[in-house]
Steps between C-alpha positions, in 0.01 A plus 500: 500500500327168412556379142167317474166513677420200718268278293363211708582594859303825495349478849673465835391138556630387158828682559532330838440154349756557223769650722444236768547229237815655355657583838389162638696331223807703599469392864435137402804495270731653761401243762530213253840608370641550851394147593608326179807704411695586817809550281468838331582535131786733587633250752492232232701730272765525775527120507529483121770769506697323773500177301598669177198380304365677194624700205573830673705331773738377234574812297755772568308827495486803731239458774281794382483345152410160645226656714354688201512188282338292773210743542441515124513121459275441800248738349518314168432177688188654657381614156543146361327354804207736450461397135511133600229554762279636222564218252507182711137409589571370851713801593246740349233358732698632797620823337157601370391593854723805461306589183148454636513824697238720335667822608865603483681658790797437729322206671492319164880488524483274807221275373676173414390147579718337770575203272631744238716665767649162594567406136655841438734461799612155380570645154700784654709256701575308181595820317730599789678163478555545125600868512685515831412867563650687798268501800489881494375487139222259599399723792496813281305317229235378745457852640473645148257229386264558792524879474440509125210254531331744738580790268390348171175372649419842642191685384695821455494755223822582317498761223540331162834670431639385836370147450646481148849576636474293820395181325839478331655451845228346719162334452240771561139449618363586155735247339417218741126574515471381140603156627188490720256561214225244433611490134720188453747677269555768763504253789788325326716810471712727722623222729778705659483601865820697540711546185285588194745393229407130478153562356643715222782254435279189484202658322252495790469877533172688448521874557135572583177301543267495200213664692716746696578482870173648620275273291697174512360215709727360770502131592387181330163454331448167675528640853281810522272395788554702822550179701839452332629801695466306828805333656357146499419525129841645422661192655257265321532656153767265358271204570197647324449350156511794265721675245836322525751676275536876472620479141201300379338670204 
C-alpha cells in the first residue's frame, strides 16, 4: 500500500519523465563507475587486508566481532559523510540533486549525481585504509547499504506500531522521508541510511514531519519546475547558481 499519493507526477507522461531521469542517472553512474573504478571496493579491502593496514587488521579479536565492528564503523562513516555533504557548500551542490526529487519512492534511492558517487567511493577507500575491515564485512555492508537505501526510500505504508519498533533497528521509510522535506530543519535531520542510532546519538533525529507525512512537501523549494526531473537537468543541477547550503537559515 502506498504511503503517500503521488504529488507532481500525476499523469503518465510526468511519471515517465521522472522515472526516466532517475533510472537514467542509475545507468549513467554504473557506466561511469565501471570505467573509472575497475577495482571494486571489496577488492580494495582485500588488498588492505593483505598488507595489514588499518585498525582492525592490528587487533586480536574473533572474526565475527571484527566483522560486526567493521559494519557498524562503516555505517558511522557514511552518516558522517552525509552530514558533511549537507554542510559543505560545494559538496551540497552535488548532493542536493538527490533532494530535488519532488516525489519519494524507490527510484529516489538511486538518484545521486555521478560526481557525488565518485567522491563517496574515494571517501570509502580512505575509510577502508584507516579501519582495515575484512573484505567480507565490506561486501556485506555494501549489500546492506544498497538494500536499505531501496527500502527506506520506498513509498510503502507501515502501521505506526510496526514503524515505531522497526526504527530502533533500521531506518524506516517514514523516518527517512522526513529528511526529504522542504523544511530546512527537517532536511537537516535523519541522516542515517542503514543503522538508525547515529541520529539519536548526535541529536539529528526528528520523529515525524511537522505537517505529517501526507501533507509534507518533498524536495527543495528552489527546484520545483518540472524540467528539473529530466536527466540533462539532473546532471546540470550542481552548476546552477541557486541555494548553496542546506543548513542555511
